[in-house]
N, C-alpha and C positions, 0 to 999 in steps of 0.2 A: 513551504516549498522554496528553496534557495539554492545558491551555486553549490553548497555543501552537500545537499541531498541529490543534486545532479551528478556531483562527482562520485557520491556513493552508487548512484544507478549505472552510469557508464564507465567509471575508472578515469585516473589521472591522465591517461593517454589522450581521452576525448575532451576532457574539461580540464585542461592545464591551468597555471596560475595566471597566465596572461588572457585567458577566455573571459570575456565580459560577462557580468551577472545576469544581464537581460538574455544574452544567447544561451547561457547554461540552463536558465529557467525554461525559455522557450523549447528547447531540445527535450527537456524532461516533460513538460506539460503536453507536447504533442504526443510523445511516446505512451504517457500514462493514459491519454484519452483515447487515442486511436489504435494502440497495439495492446496494451494491458487491459483497458476497459474496465468490467466489473471485477476483474481480478487484482485491479490496482488498489493500493492503500488509500490512494487519493480519491478514489471513486466517488464517494459520498459527497464530496466538495466539488469535484468536476461536474457532477450530474447537475449541480443547481447553477452553474456558470451560464451565461449567455452561450448559445451554441453556434453562433455565426457573428463575424465581425460586424456585419451590417446591423445586427441587432443593438450592438453598442452604439454605432453611429460616430465614432471618433472621426473627424474631419480628415485628420492626417490619412485616412484610408478611403476618403471618397475617390470617385473617379474624377478624372480631369474635367469631364463634362459637367459634373455636379458642381465642383468648385468654381469653374468658369461661369456657370449659369447662375448659381445661387449667391455666390460672394464676389462676383465681378468687381473690381475696384479696391477690394479690401486687402491690406498688407498680409492678412492671413493666409490669402492663396499661394503665395510663393512659399511661405513658412511650411504649410502643410504639403505641398508638392516636394519640398526638400527632404522632410521626414519620410514620406514614402518612397523617394528615390533611395535614401540610405537602408531602408528596410529591404527594399528589392534587391539592391546591391550586395548586401550581406547574404541573402538567400541564395543569390546566384553563385557567390563565392563558395558557400558551404556546399551546394549542390554539385560543384566541380570537384572540390577538394575533400569533400566528407561523405555526402550521400551516395555519390556514385562509386567511390572507392570502398565504401564499407556498407554496402546496401543490406548486409546481413543484420547489422547492428542498427542501421538507420534506413528503414525501407523507403525506397522512393515514392511508393504508393500513399505513404502517409506524410512525408515531409514535402508536402506541395506548397506552392506559393500562396494559394487560398488559406491552408491551415497555418502557415507562418504569420499571415496577417491576423487570423484569429488569436494565436498566442500572444502577438504583440498587443493586440487591442485589449486582451485581458490584462495584461502587465501594464499598459498605459493607465488603465482606468482603475486598477486594484492594488498595485504592489506598493508597499511601504518601505521607508528606509529605517531601519532600527540600529540605534547606537549602544553597544553593549558596553561600553567604556572600558574596553581591555585590548591588549595588543593581540594581533593575530598570531605573531611570532615573537620570540624574544628579541630577534634582531631587528624588528620593525618598531617605529615610532607611532605610526598612525593607530587610532582607534578602530576597533572592528565594527565598521558600519556595513550593515548587510541589507541588501535589497532583498524582499521576500514577499511571497503570497501567503497571506494569513487568513485561514478560514474564519468567517463570521465577522472578523473585524472588519473586512472589506465589504460589508453590507451597510456600514454606517454612512450617512449622507454628509455632504459639505455644507457649512457655513462659514464664511470668512471670519466672522467674530468669534466663533467658538474657542473655548480654551481647553476644551478635553484634549488629551494628548495621548499618543501611542508610544511605548517605551520598551526596550528590550532590557531584561534584567539577567543576571547570571547569579546562580546559588551554588554552592558547594565549597570544597576546599582543594587546595594544592597539596600534593603529597611529595614524598621523597622520590629521587630518580626521575624527576621530570613528569611524573604521573599526576594525573588530575581527576578528580571527581566532582566535575561541574556540570550543571545542565542550565541550558538557556530558556528563559520563559519570555512571553510577550504579555505586557500589562497595559490596560486601558484605563487611564485615570481621569475622572470627570472633574470638571470645574465647579460644579456647584451640585446641591441637592436636586434630584429629579422626581417628580410624581410617578406614580405607578402608571404605565402605558404612555408616559411623555416620551417623545422621540428624542434621543440623544444624538448630538452633532459632532463632527470633528472638523478642524479646518484642513483642507489640502493645501493650504498655503495662500499667499495673497496673489492669487491667480486672475488674469483678466477673463473677460467672458470669451474671448477668441482662443484663449489658451485652454479653457475649460472645454470648449467645443472641439478644438483640435485633438486633444489627448483623452478626454473622459466621455464625449459624447453628449454634452448638455451645456446650458448656460443658465444664469440666473436672471430672473426679472428685475431684480434689485440687487446690483453688486456694487458696494461702495468702494470698492478698490478696483474697479474696472479702469482699464487703460488701454492705450493703442501704442504699438511699437512701430516707431518709424525709422528708417534707414538713412544715413547720410553718408555711406560709404565713398561715394564719387564727389563728394562736395569739394575736395582739395587737388583732385586729379589734374585740372588746367589751371590752377593757381601757381604763378611764378614763385610764390614763397612757399607752395604746398608742402614740400619735404621738410623745410624748417619748422612749419606749423605741426606737422606730424610729429617731428622729434620733440618738440616742446610738450605736446599733448601726452606723449608716451612717457616724457620724463616727469611730467606731473600726474602720472597714473590717471589720466582722464579719458573718459569713453569717447570715441570718434566715429563709431559706426552704427549703433542701435541706442535710440533714446525712447523713454516712456512719456507719452502724454496723458495727462489726468484732466478730468472735468474742473476739479476742485482745488487745484493746487498749482503753483508756479513751476514751470519746467526750468528750473534753475541750471541744471547740468547741462541741458541743451542750450540755454542762454550763454553759458560760459563758452561752450565750444563756438557757437556762432559769433560771439564777440572777437574771438581770435580769427574765425575764418573771413570775417568782412574787413580786416584790416589790410590795408594797402601799404605799399613801401613810402608812398607820399604822406600818409598819416603818421608815420614815425619821425618826420621832420629830421631827417639825418643830413649831415653836412655833405656837400658835394665830394664826391670820390670815397664815400664810405664803402667798406668792405662788406663781404658776405658775413664776417664775424661781426661787425658792428650791428648789421641788421639782425643777426640772430640775438645778440645781446639786447637790443630794443625790444624785439618781440617777447623775449623771456621776461622781460622787466614789467610787461603789462599786467595790470590787475584785473583778472577776468570776473572777479567775484561781484562787481557792480559796475554800472554804467561810468565810462570815464570821460565821454563827451557826447553832445546831443547827436551829432551827425552819424557817428559810428553806431550808437544805440539804435538810431532809426533805422539803420541798415540791418542791424541784426534782427530787430523786431519784424521789418518788412520781410527778410528772408525766411523767417518762420511762419509768417502769415502766408507767404507764396507757397512753402511746402504744403501747409494745410489746405490750401484753395486747390492745389494740383492734384492732391489726393482725394479731396472731395469731389472735385469735377469728374474723377475717373470712375465713380459709381454711375450705373445707368439709370437708378432710381434717386430721388430726393429723400431728404429726410421727412418731408411731409408725405410723401408716398408711402414709406413704411411706417409712420405713425398712423396714418389712416388705416392701413391694414390691420395693424395690432389693436387698435381701438375697436374694430368689428370683431368682437370676441367670438361670436358665432361662426363666422367665415374663418378666422384665425385658427380655431381649433380643428377645423376641416382639413387644414394643410397637413402634408405629412410631416412626421417628427423633424427630419432634417431641415425641411424648408422653414419650419416655425423657428427653429434654433438660428438658422442662417439670418432670418429677418431681425431677430432680436439682436444678434452681433452686430449686424452692420448698422442698424439703428442706433446703438449706442455708441458705435465709432463715429457716426456723423455727428452726434450730439457733442462729442469731445472735440472735433474739429470744429464745428460752429461755434461752441463756447470759446475755444481759444482765439478764432478769428475775431469775434465780437470783443473780447477783452483786448486784444492788441489794438484794435480800432481806438479804444478808449484811452489805451496807454499812449498812443502815437499823438492823440490830441493833447496830451498833458506833459509829454517827455520834455517840451522846451523848459519846463520848470526847473529842470535839472541845470540847464545853462544859467538860468536866471538865479537859482540858489546859489551856484558857485560864484558867479560874478558878484553878487550882493554881499556874499560873506567875505570874500577877498577884499571888497571896497570898504566894508566895514570894519574888518580886521585892521587895514592899513590905517583908517582914520582913528580907530581906538587906540592904536599905539602912541598917538600924541595926546592923549587925554590922561588925566590922573587915575582913573578907574582902569584904563587900560594898562597902565604901568603897574597897578597893583595886581593885575592878573584877571581882571573882569572879562568875560567873554560875552559876545553878543548872543541873544536868544532869537533865532530866526523864527519866522512864522511856521515854516515847514520844519520839522525835526528829521525829515528822512535823509539818509546818506547813501541810498541807493534806490534803483528803480522799483524794487519790491517794496520797500518801505514807503516810497512815494505813493505807489498804488494803494497801500493800505490806508494812508491818510486821506487819499481821495475817494475811498470807498469803491474802489474798483474790484475789490475783493468779490463782489457780488456777481461780477460778470463771468466768473466761472473758470478763470485761468489759474487762480490762487487757491 
């Protein structure tokens, strides 16, 4: 089921080219289930789908009370509410401009908000994107990527490491006069040999537990790609150099609003952003009477890939640590509270599904924030090595210029080989702290 099948069902008048694929599928899915019912071609498929959106459990469709109670403090709360707001807004617009005007085609009694939620929950948790590797029209350059509901394939469970993949293929020939005898198929290709009755997995993508819960209604007990999205939208709003810094970030195509924090890797993109954020005009050491153009050039010349001086790097690290602490302190429960609840397997399994999923998500988020804070503590204790390394190298290089070996091109071999904070952390074994 896709936009093309919806257009066949309702016609181009109601499913025009600019109609989103999700909207088109939702319109058809509701009609097939609640209007055509057993007479629908799709009925055998629809009959085995979850019958309510609550059964799926996607957090994007939880009530505000559920979100505020079970996920208080989590960045996922605002993300889920935003998703739901967009879905409700779309339904209200369709109700006014489509359902009420064309109620014979789109009966109001079946196109309710409840059913709209159900259709979107089905698509969130089951739709796939298929790339057929062909143009939609001769005048278009983009490949035919189709969002679709595909029976049976949507029953396969998720595993981040799975290499089994779903693909769209086209078979047939193009004939004269623009005619075509082509058919589209969906193929599932496994990554290895599977034993009889062994479960096959696919990867839904490198999704965090929060994202899985928000759109799919579940999360993983062990998710090695789990991460937390943190927002920094307002970081430059009150900065005297804020607009210049925004322009520089945009010019370099750098993110400045949302960043991902992982438990086991360095947040390098966030650190690049923070290195620019913490710079003051005094740090640039501009001459008296310097213009805005001079300031912009000085900011633009900064190398944000690695630490350029101890004081500014401390500010950047402290800023990141403060961000993690603020979010962590916003949870009403501690990491230890959630850990204790999860470890009591008997009690944990008695909790409703949504509550169990919520506990797992917020627990892993706290682990990520706690690991990041601890790793930054270790880095702050050793960041002075950066200043020492630079000063020692400059002193030694200056001395070596006056020696025979120096004149022959011999270079001093420092105790620490690091050229950046991340490399220094690796040499100091801070990798185990969980930030990298």
